[in-house]
C-alpha positions in Angstrom: 123.7 -31.7 -95.7 120.8 -30.3 -97.7 122.6 -30.9 -101.0 123.0 -34.6 -100.2 119.3 -35.0 -99.4 118.4 -33.1 -102.6 120.7 -35.4 -104.6 119.1 -38.5 -103.0 115.6 -37.2 -103.7 116.4 -36.5 -107.4 117.7 -40.0 -108.1 115.5 -41.9 -110.4 114.1 -45.4 -110.0 116.3 -46.9 -112.7 119.5 -45.8 -111.0 118.3 -47.1 -107.6 117.4 -50.5 -109.1 120.7 -51.2 -110.8 121.0 -55.0 -111.3 124.7 -55.0 -110.4 123.9 -53.5 -107.0 120.9 -55.7 -106.4 122.9 -58.8 -107.3 125.3 -57.9 -104.5 122.5 -56.9 -102.1 120.9 -60.4 -102.6 124.1 -62.5 -102.9 125.7 -61.5 -99.6 122.8 -62.3 -97.2 121.7 -65.2 -99.3 125.1 -66.8 -99.2 125.6 -66.2 -95.5 122.1 -66.9 -94.1 120.7 -69.1 -96.8 123.7 -71.3 -97.5 126.8 -71.2 -95.3 125.2 -70.9 -91.8 122.6 -73.6 -92.4 125.2 -75.9 -93.9 127.5 -75.4 -90.8 124.6 -75.9 -88.3 123.1 -79.1 -89.8 124.4 -82.6 -90.4 125.3 -83.9 -93.9 122.4 -85.7 -95.6 119.6 -83.8 -93.7 116.8 -81.9 -95.5 118.2 -78.6 -94.2 121.6 -79.4 -95.5 120.2 -80.2 -99.0 118.2 -77.0 -99.0 121.3 -75.0 -97.9 123.4 -76.7 -100.7 120.8 -75.6 -103.2 121.2 -72.1 -101.7 124.9 -72.3 -102.3 124.4 -73.2 -105.9 122.1 -70.2 -106.3 124.7 -68.0 -104.6 127.3 -69.1 -107.1 124.8 -68.3 -109.9 124.3 -64.8 -108.5 128.1 -64.3 -108.3 128.7 -65.6 -111.8 126.0 -63.3 -113.3 127.6 -60.4 -111.5 131.1 -61.2 -112.7 130.7 -62.6 -116.2 127.9 -60.6 -117.8 127.0 -57.1 -118.6 124.3 -55.0 -120.3 121.3 -56.8 -121.6 122.5 -60.2 -120.7 123.1 -59.2 -117.1 119.7 -57.6 -116.8 117.8 -60.5 -118.4 119.6 -63.2 -116.4 119.0 -61.1 -113.3 115.3 -60.8 -114.1 114.9 -64.5 -114.7 116.8 -65.7 -111.7 115.2 -63.2 -109.3 111.7 -63.8 -110.5 112.1 -67.6 -110.6 113.3 -67.7 -107.0 110.6 -65.3 -105.9 107.9 -67.5 -107.5 109.6 -70.6 -106.1 109.4 -69.3 -102.5 105.7 -68.5 -102.9 105.0 -71.9 -104.6 106.8 -73.9 -102.0 105.0 -72.1 -99.2 101.6 -72.7 -100.9 102.3 -76.4 -101.1 103.8 -76.9 -97.7 101.2 -77.6 -94.9 101.5 -74.9 -92.3 104.1 -73.2 -94.5 102.9 -69.7 -93.6 101.0 -68.9 -96.8 97.2 -69.2 -96.8 94.6 -68.2 -99.4 91.0 -68.4 -98.2 87.9 -67.5 -100.1 84.3 -67.5 -99.1 82.1 -68.3 -102.0 78.9 -66.9 -100.5 78.1 -63.2 -100.2 79.8 -61.0 -99.0 82.6 -62.9 -100.8 85.4 -62.5 -98.3 88.9 -63.2 -99.5 91.9 -63.4 -97.3 95.5 -64.0 -98.0 97.9 -64.4 -95.2 101.7 -64.6 -95.4 104.2 -65.4 -92.7 106.2 -62.4 -91.7 109.5 -64.4 -91.9 109.0 -64.6 -95.6 109.0 -60.9 -96.1 112.8 -60.3 -96.3 113.6 -63.0 -98.9 110.5 -62.1 -101.0 111.4 -58.4 -100.9 115.0 -59.1 -101.9 114.3 -61.5 -104.6 111.4 -59.5 -105.9 113.5 -56.3 -106.1 116.3 -58.3 -107.9 113.8 -59.5 -110.5 112.3 -56.1 -110.9 115.7 -54.5 -111.3 116.4 -56.9 -114.1 113.1 -56.2 -115.9 113.6 -52.5 -115.5 116.9 -52.7 -117.4 115.7 -55.4 -119.8 116.5 -53.4 -123.0 119.3 -51.3 -121.7 122.0 -50.4 -124.3 125.4 -52.1 -123.7 128.0 -49.8 -122.1 130.6 -51.0 -124.5 128.9 -49.3 -127.4 127.3 -46.0 -126.3 127.0 -44.4 -129.7 124.8 -47.1 -131.1 127.2 -47.7 -134.0 128.0 -51.3 -135.0 131.6 -52.1 -134.2 133.7 -53.7 -136.8 135.4 -56.9 -135.8 139.1 -56.7 -135.9 141.4 -59.6 -136.7 145.1 -58.8 -136.9 144.4 -55.1 -137.9 141.9 -56.0 -140.7 138.2 -55.2 -140.6 135.6 -57.8 -141.6 134.8 -55.7 -144.7 138.4 -55.8 -145.9 138.6 -59.6 -145.4 135.4 -60.1 -147.4 136.7 -57.8 -150.2 139.9 -59.9 -150.4 137.8 -63.0 -150.5 135.7 -61.6 -153.4 138.9 -60.6 -155.3 140.4 -64.1 -155.0 137.1 -65.6 -156.3 137.2 -63.3 -159.3 140.7 -64.3 -160.4 
């Protein structure tokens, strides 16, 4: 039991914030509670149904990033999607009257500033914020396909690109 705790404590932040893991952590609850359940509970054409259908499109984007990308492209798309949804949630709550997000400032001494946030916004903000942060943390990660850092030669029917270029130069000389 002590070895497990020690191994958990020795894990670094970069391995905890793996974009692949965070894509799944965000995609599952977002798909269920942000898209499918609201679409099932509301009638077609309502504002809630439209918002839930947007949530379904976002869930498909999360799944496609997870399935069809890797390395730098996965990290960068994850960073942009996570950060954009995070900022969108805050922006919509700022514009909506009674939306649960208030910023107040007193412009006379003692200059009291207060920011209040609805507690219901904490889970989606935390999930989308961590998703964006995981992407930014792995922004310049090396691709797993090429761990040595050597440039791979393109193969076409067993011939490398250099051999093809040499054959082309030889034909031009003749």
